[in-house]
C-alpha positions in Angstrom: 139.3 2.2 133.8 140.5 -1.4 133.9 139.2 -1.7 137.5 135.8 -0.5 136.4 135.6 -3.0 133.6 136.6 -5.8 136.0 133.8 -4.7 138.4 131.3 -4.8 135.6 132.6 -8.2 134.5 132.2 -9.6 138.0 128.7 -8.3 138.3 127.7 -9.9 135.0 129.4 -13.2 136.1 127.5 -13.2 139.4 124.3 -12.8 137.5 125.2 -15.6 135.0 126.0 -17.9 137.9 122.5 -17.7 139.2 123.1 -15.4 142.2 121.2 -12.4 140.8 117.7 -13.6 141.8 118.5 -12.7 145.4 117.0 -9.2 146.2 120.4 -7.7 146.3 120.7 -4.1 144.9 123.4 -3.4 142.3 125.3 -1.4 145.0 125.8 -4.7 146.9 126.9 -6.4 143.8 129.4 -3.6 143.2 130.8 -4.3 146.6 131.1 -8.0 145.8 132.9 -7.1 142.6 135.4 -5.0 144.5 136.0 -7.7 147.0 136.7 -10.2 144.2 139.1 -7.8 142.5 140.9 -7.1 145.8 141.6 -10.8 146.2 142.8 -11.1 142.6 146.4 -12.5 142.2 147.2 -10.1 139.4 147.3 -6.5 140.5 145.6 -3.9 138.4 147.5 -0.7 137.6 145.3 2.1 136.4 146.3 4.8 134.0 144.5 8.1 133.2 144.1 8.9 129.5 147.1 11.2 129.7 149.2 8.3 130.7 149.7 9.4 134.4 149.7 6.4 136.7 147.5 6.4 139.7 149.4 3.7 141.6 151.6 5.1 144.3 150.8 8.6 143.2 149.9 11.5 145.6 146.2 11.8 146.2 144.3 15.0 145.6 144.1 17.3 148.6 140.4 17.5 148.0 139.7 13.8 147.5 141.3 11.0 149.6 140.1 8.2 147.3 142.3 5.1 147.1 143.7 3.7 143.8 140.2 2.6 142.6 139.4 6.3 142.1 140.1 7.1 138.5 140.2 10.9 138.2 139.9 10.7 134.4 136.6 8.8 134.5 133.8 10.3 132.4 131.3 11.9 134.7 128.4 11.0 132.5 129.4 7.4 133.1 129.1 7.9 136.9 125.7 9.5 136.4 124.5 6.5 134.4 125.9 4.0 136.9 124.4 5.9 139.8 121.0 5.8 138.1 121.3 2.1 137.6 122.6 1.4 141.1 120.0 3.4 142.9 117.4 1.7 145.0 113.7 2.2 144.7 112.7 5.8 145.7 113.0 6.2 149.4 110.7 8.2 151.6 111.2 11.9 151.6 113.5 13.2 154.3 111.8 15.3 157.0 113.8 17.5 159.4 113.3 16.2 162.9 112.5 18.1 166.1 116.0 18.9 167.5 117.7 21.7 169.4 117.5 24.0 166.4 113.7 23.5 166.1 113.2 23.8 169.9 115.1 27.0 170.4 116.9 29.7 168.5 120.2 29.2 170.3 123.6 28.6 168.9 123.1 25.1 167.4 123.8 23.9 163.9 123.6 20.7 161.9 126.7 19.0 160.4 126.6 16.7 157.4 128.7 13.5 157.7 129.4 12.5 154.1 129.7 8.7 154.1 132.4 7.0 152.1 131.6 5.6 148.7 132.6 5.1 145.1 131.9 8.0 142.7 129.1 6.0 141.1 127.4 5.2 144.4 124.4 7.1 145.8 125.4 10.1 147.9 124.6 9.1 151.5 125.1 11.1 154.6 124.1 11.5 158.2 122.8 14.8 159.7 123.5 15.5 163.3 123.0 18.6 165.6 125.8 20.3 167.5 126.4 23.3 169.6 128.3 26.0 167.8 131.0 26.3 170.4 134.8 26.1 170.6 134.5 22.4 171.3 132.6 21.5 168.1 133.9 18.7 166.0 136.1 19.6 163.1 134.3 20.3 159.9 134.7 21.9 156.5 132.3 24.4 155.1 131.2 24.3 151.4 131.0 27.5 149.5 129.2 27.0 146.2 126.5 28.3 143.9 123.2 26.4 144.3 122.4 26.4 140.6 118.9 25.9 139.1 116.3 24.5 141.5 114.2 23.4 138.6 116.3 20.3 138.1 117.2 18.3 141.2 118.8 15.0 142.2 118.4 12.9 145.3 120.9 12.4 148.1 120.1 10.2 151.1 120.1 11.8 154.5 119.7 9.4 157.5 118.4 6.9 155.0 115.7 9.1 153.5 115.7 10.9 150.2 116.4 14.7 149.9 116.3 16.6 146.6 119.2 18.9 146.0 120.5 20.9 143.0 122.6 19.1 140.4 125.6 21.3 141.3 125.5 20.4 145.0 125.1 16.7 144.3 128.1 16.9 142.0 130.1 18.6 144.6 129.3 16.0 147.3 130.2 13.2 144.9 133.5 14.8 144.0 134.4 15.6 147.7 133.4 12.2 149.1 136.3 10.1 150.3 136.2 6.4 149.5 137.3 4.9 152.8 136.3 7.4 155.5 133.6 9.9 156.3 134.0 13.6 155.7 132.2 16.2 157.9 130.8 19.2 156.1 128.5 22.2 156.7 126.4 22.7 153.6 123.7 25.4 153.8 121.1 23.7 151.6 121.1 20.6 153.7 122.1 21.8 157.2 119.4 24.4 157.2 115.7 23.5 156.7 115.1 25.9 153.8 111.3 25.5 154.0 111.3 26.9 157.6 111.6 30.6 157.2 112.2 31.2 160.9 114.9 28.7 161.1 116.5 30.0 157.9 116.5 33.5 159.2 118.1 32.5 162.5 120.7 30.3 160.9 121.7 33.2 158.6 122.6 35.2 161.7 125.0 32.4 162.7 126.7 32.0 159.4 129.6 34.3 160.1 130.5 32.2 163.1 130.0 29.0 161.2 132.5 30.1 158.6 134.9 31.5 161.2 134.8 28.2 163.1 135.3 25.9 160.1 138.6 24.1 159.6 138.6 25.0 156.0 136.3 26.5 153.4 136.0 24.5 150.1 135.2 26.7 147.1 133.4 24.5 144.7 133.5 25.8 141.1 131.6 22.9 139.5 132.6 20.1 137.2 135.7 20.3 135.2 136.1 20.6 131.4 138.9 19.9 129.0 140.8 23.1 130.0 140.5 22.7 133.8 143.7 20.7 134.3 145.7 23.1 132.1 144.3 26.1 133.9 145.0 24.8 137.4 148.6 23.8 136.4 149.1 27.3 135.0 147.8 28.8 138.3 150.1 26.6 140.4 153.1 27.7 138.1 152.2 31.3 138.5 151.8 31.0 142.2 155.3 29.5 142.4 156.7 32.3 140.2 155.0 34.9 142.4 156.5 33.3 145.5 160.0 33.4 143.9 159.6 37.1 143.0 158.3 37.9 146.5 161.3 36.3 148.1 163.9 37.5 145.5 165.9 40.8 145.7 164.0 43.7 144.1 166.0 43.9 140.9 166.0 40.2 140.4 162.3 40.1 141.1 161.7 42.7 138.4 163.7 40.8 135.9 161.9 37.6 136.8 158.5 39.3 136.3 159.5 40.6 132.9 160.6 37.1 132.0 157.3 35.5 132.8 154.9 36.6 130.0 151.6 34.8 130.7 150.1 36.3 127.5 146.6 37.0 126.5 145.7 33.4 125.7 146.7 32.3 129.1 144.8 35.3 130.6 141.8 34.0 128.8 142.1 30.6 130.6 142.2 32.4 133.9 139.3 34.7 133.1 137.3 31.7 131.9 137.6 30.4 135.4 136.9 33.8 137.0 133.7 34.0 135.0 132.3 31.1 137.2 129.1 32.1 138.9 130.8 31.7 142.3 132.6 35.0 141.8 129.3 36.8 141.1 127.3 35.7 144.2 126.7 37.8 147.3 127.0 35.1 149.9 130.4 33.8 148.7 132.0 37.1 149.8 131.4 36.4 153.5 132.2 32.7 153.1 135.8 33.3 151.8 136.7 36.4 153.7 135.9 34.7 157.0 137.8 31.5 156.2 140.9 30.6 158.0 141.9 28.4 155.1 140.4 27.9 151.6 140.6 25.3 148.9 139.5 25.9 145.4 138.1 22.8 143.8 136.9 22.3 140.2 136.1 18.7 139.3 139.1 16.7 140.4 141.5 19.6 140.3 142.3 21.8 143.4 144.5 24.6 144.5 144.9 26.4 147.9 142.9 29.6 148.0 146.0 31.8 148.9 148.0 30.3 146.0 145.0 30.8 143.7 144.7 34.4 144.7 148.4 35.0 144.5 148.6 33.5 141.0 145.7 35.6 139.7 147.2 38.8 141.1 150.6 37.9 139.7 149.2 37.2 136.3 147.4 40.5 136.2 150.8 42.3 136.6 152.5 40.6 133.7 153.5 42.7 130.7 151.3 40.8 128.2 148.3 40.6 130.5 148.2 44.0 132.3 147.4 46.1 129.2 144.5 43.8 128.4 143.1 44.1 131.9 143.4 47.9 131.8 141.8 48.4 128.4 139.4 45.6 127.8 136.2 45.2 129.8 135.9 41.4 129.8 139.4 41.0 131.3 139.0 43.9 133.6 135.6 42.8 135.0 136.9 39.3 135.7 140.0 40.4 137.5 138.1 43.1 139.3 136.1 40.5 141.2 139.3 39.4 143.0 140.6 42.9 143.4 137.3 43.9 145.1 137.6 40.9 147.6 141.1 42.2 148.5 139.8 45.8 148.8 137.0 44.6 151.1 139.4 42.6 153.2 141.7 45.5 153.7 138.8 47.9 154.5 137.4 45.6 157.2 140.8 45.5 159.0 140.6 49.2 159.6 138.3 50.7 162.4 135.0 52.0 161.1 131.5 52.4 162.4 129.1 49.6 161.5 127.1 51.8 159.1 130.2 52.8 157.3 131.2 49.1 156.9 127.8 48.1 155.6 127.6 51.0 153.1 131.1 50.2 151.8 130.4 46.5 151.4 127.1 47.3 149.5 129.1 49.6 147.3 131.9 47.2 146.6 129.7 44.2 145.9 126.7 45.8 144.4 127.1 43.9 141.1 127.0 40.6 142.9 123.9 38.5 142.5 121.5 36.7 144.9 118.5 34.6 144.0 116.6 36.1 146.9 117.2 39.9 146.6 116.9 40.3 150.4 120.3 38.5 150.6 121.8 41.5 148.8 121.7 43.0 152.4 121.7 39.9 154.6 124.8 38.5 153.0 127.0 41.3 154.4 125.6 41.8 157.9 127.8 39.1 159.3 130.9 41.0 158.1 130.3 44.2 160.0 131.0 44.9 163.6 128.0 45.1 166.0 125.6 44.1 163.2 122.8 43.7 165.7 123.0 47.5 166.4 122.1 48.4 162.8 118.5 47.8 163.4 118.2 45.4 160.5 116.5 42.2 161.3 117.0 39.1 159.3 113.4 38.2 158.3 112.5 36.3 155.1 108.8 37.3 155.6 109.8 41.0 155.0 109.2 42.4 151.5 112.3 43.4 149.5 111.1 47.0 149.3 110.6 47.2 153.1 114.0 45.8 153.8 115.7 48.2 151.4 113.7 51.1 152.8 114.7 50.2 156.4 118.3 49.8 155.4 118.3 53.2 153.7 116.7 54.9 156.7 119.2 53.3 159.2 122.2 54.3 157.0 121.0 57.9 156.6 120.1 58.4 160.3 123.2 56.8 161.6 125.6 58.7 159.3 123.5 61.9 159.6 124.2 62.4 155.9 122.9 61.7 152.4 126.1 59.9 151.3 123.8 56.9 150.6 122.2 58.8 147.7 125.4 58.4 145.7 124.1 54.9 144.9 120.7 55.9 143.5 120.2 54.6 140.0 118.4 56.8 137.6 114.7 56.7 138.0 112.2 57.9 135.4 108.7 59.3 135.9 107.2 55.9 135.1 109.1 54.4 138.0 111.8 52.7 135.9 115.3 52.4 137.2 118.0 52.4 134.5 115.4 50.9 132.2 113.9 48.4 134.6 110.6 48.9 136.5 111.4 49.6 140.2 108.5 47.7 141.6 109.8 44.4 142.9 108.4 41.0 142.0 106.7 40.8 145.4 104.8 44.1 144.7 106.8 46.2 147.1 108.2 49.6 146.1 110.8 52.1 147.2 110.8 55.8 148.0 113.1 57.9 145.8 115.7 58.2 148.6 116.2 54.5 149.0 118.7 52.8 146.5 117.6 49.5 144.9 120.3 47.0 145.6 118.6 44.6 143.3 120.3 46.2 140.3 124.0 45.8 140.0 124.7 47.9 136.9 124.4 51.5 135.9 126.2 54.7 136.5 129.2 54.6 138.9 128.6 56.3 142.3 130.0 59.8 142.4 133.3 59.5 144.3 134.1 61.1 147.6 136.5 64.0 147.3 137.4 67.2 149.2 134.9 69.3 147.5 133.4 72.6 148.7 130.6 70.9 150.6 132.9 68.9 152.9 133.7 72.0 154.9 130.1 72.4 155.9 129.9 68.8 157.3 132.6 69.7 159.9 130.3 72.5 161.3 128.0 69.8 162.6 124.5 68.7 161.6 121.4 69.9 163.5 118.7 67.4 164.4 116.3 69.1 162.1 118.7 68.9 159.1 117.6 65.3 158.4 114.7 63.2 159.6 112.8 60.1 158.5 109.1 59.6 159.3 108.1 56.9 161.7 106.7 54.8 158.9 109.9 55.2 157.0 108.2 56.7 153.9 109.1 60.4 154.1 112.6 61.9 154.3 112.8 65.5 155.4 116.0 67.4 154.6 117.0 71.0 155.2 118.1 72.3 151.8 117.3 74.7 148.9 117.1 74.8 145.1 120.2 76.7 144.0 119.8 76.4 140.2 117.8 74.7 137.5 118.7 72.6 134.4 118.3 74.6 131.2 119.7 72.1 128.7 120.9 68.5 128.5 122.8 66.3 126.0 122.5 62.6 125.2 123.8 60.3 127.9 127.2 58.6 127.5 127.4 54.9 127.1 130.4 53.1 128.4 133.3 53.4 126.0 134.1 49.7 126.5 130.6 48.3 126.3 130.8 47.1 122.7 134.4 47.4 121.5 136.2 45.5 124.2 135.1 42.0 123.4 136.4 42.3 119.8 139.5 44.4 119.9 141.8 42.3 122.0 145.4 42.3 120.7 145.7 38.8 119.6 146.2 37.0 116.3 142.9 35.3 116.6 141.0 38.6 116.6 143.0 40.0 113.7 141.2 37.4 111.5 137.8 38.2 112.8 137.4 41.2 110.5 133.6 41.6 110.3 133.2 40.9 113.9 135.4 43.9 114.6 133.6 45.9 111.9 130.4 45.5 113.8 132.2 46.3 117.0 133.6 49.4 115.4 130.3 50.9 114.6 128.9 50.2 118.0 132.0 51.5 119.7 131.9 54.7 117.7 128.7 55.8 119.5 130.2 56.8 122.8 133.1 58.5 121.1 130.6 60.5 119.0 128.8 61.4 122.1 132.0 62.7 123.7 132.7 64.9 120.6 129.1 66.3 120.9 129.7 67.0 124.6 132.8 69.0 123.6 130.7 71.2 121.3 128.0 71.5 124.0 130.7 72.7 126.4 131.9 75.3 123.9 135.1 73.6 122.8 135.8 73.9 119.0 136.6 70.8 117.0 140.2 71.8 116.8 142.2 71.8 120.0 141.5 75.2 121.6 144.2 77.8 122.0 145.2 78.0 125.6 144.6 81.6 126.6 143.2 82.4 130.1 139.6 82.3 129.0 139.9 79.1 127.0 141.9 77.4 129.8 139.1 78.1 132.3 136.6 76.7 129.8 138.6 73.6 129.2 139.3 73.1 132.9 135.6 73.4 133.6 134.9 70.7 131.0 137.4 68.1 132.0 136.7 68.6 135.7 133.0 68.1 135.0 133.8 64.8 133.1 135.7 63.6 136.2 133.2 65.0 138.7 136.0 67.1 140.2 138.3 64.1 141.0 142.0 64.4 140.3 144.8 61.9 139.6 147.0 61.3 142.7 149.7 63.4 140.9 147.6 66.5 141.2 145.7 69.0 139.0 148.5 69.7 136.5 149.0 66.0 135.7 145.3 65.4 135.4 145.1 68.3 132.9 148.0 66.8 131.0 146.2 63.4 131.0 143.1 65.0 129.6 145.0 66.7 126.7 146.7 63.4 125.9 143.3 61.7 125.7 141.8 64.7 123.9 144.3 64.6 121.1 144.0 60.8 120.8 140.5 61.4 119.5 141.5 63.8 116.7 140.9 61.1 114.0 137.3 60.7 115.3 136.6 64.5 115.0 138.2 64.8 111.5 136.5 61.8 110.0 133.1 61.6 111.7 131.0 63.3 108.9 132.5 61.3 106.1 132.3 58.0 108.1 128.7 58.4 108.9 127.6 59.6 105.5 129.4 56.9 103.4 130.4 53.4 104.2 134.2 53.5 104.2 136.4 51.5 102.0 138.0 48.3 103.4 141.4 50.1 103.6 140.0 53.1 105.4 138.0 50.8 107.7 141.2 49.0 108.7 142.9 52.4 109.2 140.1 53.6 111.4 140.2 50.4 113.4 143.9 51.1 113.9 143.0 54.6 115.2 140.5 53.2 117.6 142.9 50.7 119.0 145.5 53.5 119.3 142.9 55.6 121.2 142.2 52.7 123.6 145.9 52.2 124.3 146.2 55.9 125.2 143.2 55.9 127.6 145.2 54.6 130.5 145.5 57.6 132.7 142.4 59.7 132.0 140.3 56.5 131.7 140.7 56.0 135.4 138.6 59.1 136.0 136.2 59.1 133.0 134.1 56.1 134.2 132.0 58.3 136.4 130.6 60.0 133.3 129.2 56.7 131.8 125.4 56.6 131.8 125.1 60.2 132.8 124.3 63.4 130.8 126.2 66.6 130.4 123.9 69.6 131.3 124.0 73.3 131.6 122.2 75.2 134.3 120.3 78.5 134.1 123.3 80.3 135.6 125.5 78.8 132.8 127.4 76.2 134.8 128.3 72.8 133.4 127.0 69.8 135.3 127.2 66.0 135.1 123.6 64.7 135.9 121.7 61.4 136.0 120.5 60.1 132.7 116.8 60.7 133.7 117.4 64.4 134.3 115.5 66.8 132.1 115.1 70.5 131.5 113.4 72.1 134.5 114.7 69.8 137.2 116.1 71.5 140.3 119.6 71.4 141.7 119.4 71.0 145.5 122.2 71.9 147.9 122.1 70.9 151.6 124.4 70.6 154.6 124.1 66.9 154.9 125.3 66.1 151.3 128.8 66.5 149.8 127.3 66.8 146.4 124.4 68.6 144.7 121.3 66.5 144.1 119.0 66.6 141.1 115.4 66.8 142.4 111.9 67.0 140.8 108.8 68.4 142.4 105.8 66.0 142.4 102.7 67.3 140.7 100.1 68.9 142.9 102.1 68.1 146.0 104.5 69.8 148.3 106.8 66.9 148.1 109.9 66.2 146.0 111.7 63.2 144.8 115.4 62.5 144.2 116.7 61.6 140.7 120.3 61.2 141.8 123.5 62.9 142.7 125.3 65.4 140.3 128.5 67.4 139.9 128.0 71.1 139.2 131.1 72.9 138.4 131.7 76.0 140.5 128.5 75.7 142.6 128.5 77.8 145.8 126.6 76.7 148.9 124.8 79.1 151.2 123.6 77.6 154.4 121.3 80.5 155.2 118.9 79.5 152.4 118.1 76.1 153.8 114.6 75.1 154.7 112.7 71.8 155.2 112.1 69.9 152.0 110.0 66.6 152.1 110.9 63.7 149.8 108.9 60.5 148.9 
């Protein structure tokens, strides 16, 4: 801070001495000021606000600034100084004719970030290079663009280029003061206005990130908690390393000793809620990196240490229960778990269509500004991506891309596994409450999932059901076909049954309650916030009680005779879509009974609680019951998620079924050789065509291949 004040003083002194009338910009005066200070007899020792000396200290891995870089400077100050120091607006930068424009070969641009003080304009040089083993060393920036409505200038080859605020902030933080830094930054190194160039460069991005020396994960500007959070992460990473290298018993004791706690978990989840963890493109960028560095403001940590710290924190005694039971924690930590899951999956041999479908499944909830990138962002991760028949083309409509992707996945797999990812679609064309026509006017056939939407019912899981046996018999060419214009899907199948009754659909149990029932002292004081949460959270539990009655279970726990046991088994297996815990059927049944009895207070009190507002004492008692229920959901909860946003139904033949939320009485249950699960279908009025509503689980359904005949779907 002292150095900055001296610089300002010298600038003012130069002006007072009559030197200001020269047409010298303030940047030049700033350089004069630095030169004067450098020659000063009395050295200046800088201190951050926390008292930490910058003289002789170790520089940030991310920022090789000399002692004049004060990491505790107020960023708003730099913004103001940059505004004052800026020259008159330069001419707009125009991408020149180069090897990239001349051909669609393996050429890329690299950004040389010129040295400068944090308050200086961001200046850089853009050059073209062949993407080959001999390319100069560079780092690749992985970041979230941010809003394009507000932009700031940087200077490329002397001309002005508008970039998003987040990118300009990243470049200013990553800039070194005494030497240049070579980066690859998509928003600058690709001419975003040239759709052909953009499409071609996207096909090279996997090689760009494989070839980089290091990927820098930019999480944005820091706040008052950033330093504490990064210190915590480094501590946890060190503890994790100790545990990994310690004998097993010592490691367990060490892990029990480290109790990160819910408050510390909140600090980590606050960081994990950064938009970077929600974007589609960042998956490829970090999975292909040889090395990674996570940077937030002036703080940084190695990616491997960051990942290790978060995984270690999630296993701690005080944090793990919160992650298991409470949606906010679970969602945030899941983002990293899913990255690990994808990394492990890609190491194993799979066909390219299997890889693409699995990546689309794992990262469906990730976002992309351009919804076509929900597909394009993952093509670089699969083997033989050019054989998938999907061309990177930003002139293609969203609907056409999703339709082509669906057709390729169906034809290459010779199955309807893709239909597990259909979101519920109503007669009016809505998908889980959102109209399915895209903003560009394109639409989808009923057999093509919309990857635009990341939320809704979980896909039905794969398991060794009765249909799996028919897949092994082989699939005839006529069993599944797609019309040449990719609009009609023909499948050999038949209507085995029909829906005769349906219930209300089940909301997620954790949708409302989770945010306000965390086990901390802070939440204990937020009584009315939890009261509101209680009433919202009661809804799904009430629905489950109604489902029990629909399935024929009494309010009291049923006696376990042979008939009742069959009835109960049918119910809980339908809730789980036939999937069992790894321990087997007996343990899964036991987990169901544990969960069933945990809800006894809900069954006994539901009428009184909904007819009369409870007393404060009873309310607190019931909140205690709810928290007890949540704490006992651990095992069965792992299976129950598939029932969220679906309905319980009964067929004409009396079978229980788990069906899409848009299913209604009269819808057909279709069976076919190319699907491991029944499909709910609806015949289109005055036509010989059908449309899919989504996959279902029908308890005890029996498949008969001899009944199959061609059925056409739009």
